[in-house]
N, C-alpha and C positions, 0 to 999 in steps of 0.2 A: 512436587517441585514445580515452580513456576517456569514457563517457557522462557528461554533466553532470547533476548532481542539481539539481532545482528546489526550492530552499528557499522555503517559503511563510511568510508572517507569519500565524501562527495566532491572533493577537490581532485580526485583521481580522474574522473571523467565528467566534465562540466555539463554535458548534454543529459546526463542521468540525474541531475540535481533534483532532490525531492526532500520532503520532510523526514527527519529521522523516525524510525519506527519505534513503537513502544510495545512492550509485551502485552499490555492490556488491549491494544487496538490492532487487530489483524490487518495485514496489508491487502489492498484491493488488487487482484491480479490484472484487471483491465487497465488500471493506472500504471502498473509496473511495466506492462508491455506497450502502453500508449494506444490502446484499442477502445472502440466503443462496444456497446452491448450486442450489436448485430454482427460482429466480426465472425467470419467463417473460419473453418479449420485452416484453410490456406493462408488467411490473413494472420492467424495466430502463429503458424509455423514461420511465415516470412518475417514477422515482427521479432520472433524469438531469434532467428538466425541473424538478423541485422544487429540486434543488441548484444547477442552472445559474442559476436566478433569483438565488440568493444570491451566486454567484461571477461574474456577468456584469460585464465591465469597465465598462459604461455606468453601473452602479450605484455604482461606486467611482472617480469621476474623479480623486481625489487619489492613489489607489494603483492605478492602472490596470495597471501591470506585474505586481504581485502577483496582482491579480484575474485577469489574463489567464493567468498560469501555473496558477492553480487551475482556471480554466475549461478550459484545454487538458488538464489532468490528468483532469478529469471526462470530457471528450470521448474521450480515449484509453481510459478504462475502459469507456465505452459501446461504443466501436468493438470492443474485445476481446470483450465479452459478447454482442454481436449477431452476430459472426462465429463459426460453429460450430467451425471448426478452431482459432481462437485461444482460444475458450472452453474447448475440451478441453485445450489446453496450459496454460491458467490453472488448470484443475482439477487437472491432474497436478502442477503446481508447488505448489499449495496442499497437496495430499496429501503430497508429499515434504517440504515445509516443516514440516508438523505432525509427521511422523515424526521429523524431525531435532530439533525442539524437545523432543519427548518423550524421545528418546534422550539428549539432552544433560541434561535435567532428572533422568533416572533414574540418572545416573552419580554415584558417591560423590564427595564434596568432596575436592579434592587435599589431601594431607598437608602441613601448613604447615611442618613441620621436615624437612629432608633426612635420609633414613635413612643410617646409617653403612654403609660397604661392609664386607661380611664379609671377614675375613682368610683368605688361602689356606692 
């Protein structure tokens, strides 16, 4: 069974606006918490606390399901960044993702017209 993507209503909290997630592309925990790669444990915990206040389900009783999904997303990001093994895996993924984006952007645009086949 494919992993389910948690679509969030980004109108709920404008400061948390981001691209919607897709099941094929894992989310970057550094981007979720708004941190750089050199962030310490203290930085991770303070970023989590700051954003958890915005996403806590108790603060959005009318939209508790959406807020709960956002809060769980933050919790997973914090869990990944506080575990050394998972953090290394996230850093590797981030490195590979950057190389892939750079590779794709450096490729020439595809030719819009199909080229005629040479005659034998």
